N, C-alpha and C positions, 0 to 999 in steps of 0.2 A: 402393084401395091408397095412391091420392093423400091422401085424408081423412085416412090412417095417418101415413101422412108427416109430412104438415104439423102432426099433432100432436105429432110427435114432435118436429118444427122448434121448437114454441111451447115445450112444455117443456124442451127443451136453454137456449132464450134466457131462460125464467122462473130455471132453476137458475144459468146466465149472471148474471143480473142479482142474483139475491141472494147468488152467492158475491163477486161485484163490491160491494155494499153491506156484508157481511160484511168483507171484507179491507180498504175505506176508514174502517169501525167500527174495525178491529185497529192499521189506519195510526194514526189519529186518536188511540186511546189509547197507542199506544208513541209517537207523536211529543211527547205529554204527558210521559210517564215519562221521555221522553230529554229534552224542557227542562230539568225538574225535576233530572235529575240534571247537567247540564251546568251547571246554575246553582250548583247545589251544589257543584261540582267548581272552578270559578270562583270563587267563597268562597272555597273553603279554600287556589285558591292566591294569591288575592290576600292571604288573612290571612295566608301567610307568608310573603309577600314584605314587607307590611307591617311584619312584627316584623323582618325584615332590616336593614328602611330604618329601624327603632326605633335598631337597633344602629348601623348607620351615623351618627345623628343622634347618638348618647351616645359614640361614639367619637370622632367629631371634634369636639364640645364639650370633651370631655376633654382632647385633644390640645392643641389651642388654649388650653384652660384653662392647662395644663402651660407651652407656649409664651409666655403672655401674663400668667406669674405671678399668675394665680387674680385675674384682673381682666378681669369679662365686662361691656360693656357694651351694646354690639348689635348685631344681624347683621350690621351692615356689617363689624364685624371679619373676618368672613372666615367664619364658621357659619353663616352663612344659607342656603348650598347645599352642602351637603355633597356633593352627587354631583359638583361640579363643583370642590371642593376637595381630595374623593378621584382625583378622573382615573377616575371611572366612569360607564359610559353606563348610560342606562336602555334594557331589551328594546324593540325595537318593539311598538308597540301598545298601549304601557303609559305614561301620563300619572300623574308622580308629584307634588303639591302640598306643600310647608310653607307653614304657617300661624304664624308667633310671636306669642305674646301674652305680654308679662312684668306676671306677676304681682307681682312688687313694683315695678310702676309706681303700683300704691294703694297708698291710706294702709292701715299694717297696724292693722285693728279693738281687739286687742287690747292694743295700745300707744296707744288713743286717750284724752286726759282728756275730762274733763266741757267743757271750753274749745273743745277743738279739734272737737268732735261739734256744738258751736253752731257756730263760724267754719264747718265744712262743711255745714251745713244754710242758713246763712244764703248761703254759696256755690252753694248747687242750689236756689237760688230763695224760701225759705221767712223770713217776717218774723222779728225778731229775738225777739219773743214765742211764734212759733212754736217755734224753731229749739231757744231755750233749754225750751218743755214737749217736746217731742219726745226730745233729747237727755236730759234728764233720767229720763224714762220708760224707755228703752233703757238708760242707764245702774245703774237700778233692777235691769234685771232681770240685768244684766250683773256687776254687782260686789254683794257680801254684805254689806257695811255702809253703804250708800246706801240712804238712806229716802225713798221717792218724796215730789214737792210736790203730784202731781195724785192723787185717790184712786183714779180706774181704774186705774191705773199700780203700786198697794198691792199688797202678800202680803195683803191681806185679801181686795181685789176678786177675786183667785185664787183663793181658799180659797170664797167664794162663787160662782164658776162654776157654767151646770150641771154640767160635771165640774169637779171642783177639782181643783187641782193646785199646785205652788210653782214661781215661777223659780230656773234652772238654778243663777242665782249666778256664772256664768263666760260667756266670748265664747261669740259664736254661732259655731255647727259648721254653718248652712244661713242662707239668706235668707230659707227658708218659715217661720222660727222667728218673725219680723216679723209673722206672721199673729195669734199667740198673745200678742202685747206689747199691754198696755190703752195706748190714746193711740196707740200711734205706727201701729199696723192702721188708725185711719183718713183718716191721711195719707199712708200706702202704698197701701190697694185702696181701691177705689170700693165701691158700695152691692151689687154682685155678685160681689165678691171678684176681682176683674179687677185686677192692677198698674197704676199710675200711673205719670209720668213720673218722678217722684220715686223709685220705687223701680228702676227701670232706671237712673238716673244715679247712686243711691247705689252698684247693684252695679260699677257701671264704676268708678267712685272708690275705694271700701273691697275690701281682701282678706282673708279669715276668717284667714288665716294672720299667725304672729308671727315679725317679723324685722325688723332694728334702722333700716333705714333706705329711702326710697321714692325710685326713680329718677328722677333730672331730665332722661335722656336718653329717656325713653319717656312720662312720665306726662301726664294729662288735664292741660287748662288750669285745669278747674276743680278743680284739688289744690290748684296754684300759687296758684290766687283765696284759697280756704279758709286757705292760709297768709299772706295780707296782700297777695301781688305784685299790685302793679297792672298796667293794662292795658299799661303800656307795656314792663314788663319781662317780663309774658307775651309779649307781640308778637317782644322780643329774642330771648328763649329759643326760642321755635317757628321762629323767621327763620334761627336759627344750625343749628338741627335740620334742617331744609326746604331752604334756600337756599344753593348755594355762594358766590353773589357777598356772602352776609354775615357769611361766616369770614374769618378769617385765611387769606392763599395758603400753599395746603398742609397746612391743617389738617386732621385728622380729622373726620365729619358728627358729632361726640359729645365732650360733657365727659368729660374726664379724670379733673378732679378735683373738689372742691368750690372750692378756690381760685381755681380757672379760670372755673367760673360766678358765685362771687359778681364777680368783675373784671366780667363780662358785664350783671351787672344789678347795678349800683351802687348801693347804698343799700337793699338787700335787709335786713330788720332778723329776718327769722325764715324761718331755715334750718335750724333745728332737723328731726330726721327725716327730712333731705333728703341724699343720695349720688348719688354716679355709678354706681352699680354696680349691675348685674343678677343678684340672689339665689333670683329664683324664675323658672323659665321653663317656662310652658305651650305645649306643643308639638302642633300638628294635621298627622297626616301621613296626605292622600287618595292613595290609589291609585284608577284606574280606567281601565276597560280594555271599550271597546265599551259595554253597557251595567250591567256591572256597576261595582259601587263597594265600597272597604271605606275606612274610616278610624280610625285609631289615637287618640290623646288620652294623653299622659302629660305629669305636671308633674314636670321635672328642679331639683333643687335643687344652689346653688352655694353655701349660707352652712348649714352644719352645725349652725347655733343656731337655723335656722327651724325650727317646730313648727305643729301643729294645736291647738287646744284639746279637752282631754281629757272626754270625758262626766262625766256626773252618777255620782256613786256610786250603787249599791244602797239605797236607803232601807230597805228591810226588812232588811237588815245592818250591825250594830253595826261601827264600823271600818273599812268598805270602803272601800276610795282608789281611785284610777284615775289612771295615770303618763299624764304627757301623750306624743304620738308622738316618737319618736325620728328620724324621719326616712328610715331605713333599712325601709322596709315593703315585702313582697310583692305586686305587681300583683294588682287585679282588674279581673273584668271584668263591667261593668254591662249590662244586659239591654235599657236605653232607649237610645234614638239619642241621642248625642252626651253621654252624660250623663259626669261625672267623679265621683269620689270624695274625699272627705279622708279618712286613714288615722291610728287611733288604737291603743295598745296597751293592753287591761285586764287589770290583776293587781288581788289581793284579800287583804289581811290575813289571813283564815281561810284555816284549809285546806282545807275545803271550796270546790268551783270554785264562783263566782256566774255561775248557769243567767241571772239575767234580765240583757236588754240593750237599750242603747236601741234607740229603734225604726228599722231599715234597717241594722243593723249585726249582721254574725255573726262569729264568729272564725275563724282558719284553723289546720290545722295545717302543718307544717313541708313545705315546696315544694308547697302545691296552693293553685290559686284560687277564687274561688268566683262565683256568678254572682248580680247583683242587688244592689247595694250596698255600704255601707262596709265595708272589711276590716280587722280586726285584725292585726298583724305577730305574727309569731310568730318564737321562735327560731332560727337558722340559715337566714334567708331569704334569698331573691338577693339579691347584693351586688354591684352595677355598679359602673363608675367613679365614676358620680356615682349620688346616690340620687333614687330617683325615689317623688316620696308621693302619686302619683294617676295611676290606667291606668284606661283605658275604652277601648272598641271597638266601631262599629258598621258594621252592613252594609246594601246596599241600592243603593235608583236614586234616591233622593231628593237633587235639585241641594243644596248646601247653601247657605243666605245668605252673599251676599257685598257685600250693600250695608248702608251704615251699620254697619262693623265699627268696634269701638273704636279710639282714636286709637293707641293702645299694639300694635297689632297689626301685623305686616309679612307681605305673602305672596310667595311664590318659588314659582316652578313648576321643577320639577327637568328635567332631559332627556328629551325625546321623543321618538319614532320619526322625525321629521323634523328633530331637530337631528343634525349635523354631528358633533358630540363622540359618538360610536359608539364602541362598544368595538374594533372593526375597524378605526378612524382613528385613536385613540388610540396619541401614540410617546411621548408625557410628559403628566405630570399639568398642568394647563392654568393651575392656579395653585400655583405651587411654594411649599412652606410656609418660612416665614420661620425663619430661625437663632435658637434663643434667645437670650436676651436682645436681641433688635431691637424697636423700639416699632411699634406697627402706626399 
């Protein structure tokens, strides 16, 4: 009888052990599913809030632009911290960071002459002979009537390549095009196709967009050097922008006009193509909550004349033409991390639609967005107070690089949960809006 009772106890213990193992396995499976569902929920919530942050930034920019008579210079005007300007706190647990990059602080590549390119490459460290060689090859790629001085950059060299092609005869639409340009690729990339320092410096100083003037308030010293400014003039410019003691009392930390700038850098002979206005602003809006991160990147235009180079016409269709972008494009969502897109509108003179597109592009229908690359604007696209030329999003836990950022970038962290400026503590806007007509 005792042996039978002992057997029953053993069986019960085995069943309990098996039940416990099954229960643990069920808990593990459910915990994984719950974690995935939770992360997806966090991502969607952060994405929604990121769009709200973008709307807040655009509204702030539009209002300050109206107050300051369309003269946007630098974030110190008041648009660097939209939350503080609007008097809106950030909910507890959420951190919002705004990073601004003035795209118009660079030289507009479509507007550069052959001499401008040569001077730029000299400023970037090339000898005069190498600078002339690289400039000539790049100019041949971009300009239809320019004859290459080096055979490797001629049309015949491209036709004789393993995969023959023809130079587009328009300005670059991507810096990766430099890999295909004869002579140029040898200076920008090593034997393993890895970018050299010249490639990074070129990207830092050159914009693919076409606009009228480079902003001296945010431009890189190499840009000024390429314009023929000496070390003293460059040092005066940087000191005015960063050192309050080097500015007149009660003056703004930026130049309001080129007359003011010329008076500082007396003797400057080449100020052609320079200005004091921000015309294209790239904003990085990063939201963090716990381990979840979501970033929105958008390029906002303050200049209606700013455009992106049009794609090549389809060589298989006679008379096919492509119109340049208008700057009022519907946003697209790149699938890769921290990628941004340039937008252009494609049309054809033929009745039949042109189904052949430039690599990495796709057309949009009205009110639709797409994944993975450059998007074409459709009629009736979303209209904002300010045109948005690029739009990108990324989600994940990767910490963004904050070291060695370009000189024309400014990072501002918005109010977090430990800030005294919370919704329940707000009685009035911390930075009252100036009345129209006042000077910032």
